[in-house]
N, C-alpha and C positions, 0 to 999 in steps of 0.2 A: 257214223256217229261216234263211235268209240274214241277215235283220236281227238275229235273236237271236244267231246265230253271230258276226256282226261285233262286236256289243257284247261278247260273251264274249272274243273275241280282243283287242279293245282293252283290256279289263280286265286280261287276262293280261299284255299288253305293259306296261301302266302299272305293274302290280305288280312285274314283272321290273325295270323301270327304277328303281323305288323302292329295290330291293335292290342296284342297280348300284354297285360300289365305285368310289371316285374314282381309284384306281390299281390296276394289276395285275388286270384283269378276266379271270376264268377263261375259257378257250376254250369251255367248255360253255355258259356264259351267252351268249356271242356267238352261238354256233350256235343256241341256243334262240330268241334274239331274231330271228335271220334266218329261222328256220323259221316263227315266229309271224307275222312281217311278210309273208312269202311267202304264207302261207295267207290272211291278211287281204286281200291284194291280189287273190288268186283269187276270194274271196268277193265282193269289191266289183265285180269284172268280170263275175261271173255274174249280178248283179242286173239 
């Protein structure tokens, strides 16, 4: 599961970054990115 989950998380992060506005980033987007990055880090450590 880890390898697939890592790819899924990386894809979600890339998609979020593609939608990232140049200015005035909504706090919900920042929070979502932080949560995805935290989860990705946990998955990588558990491998």
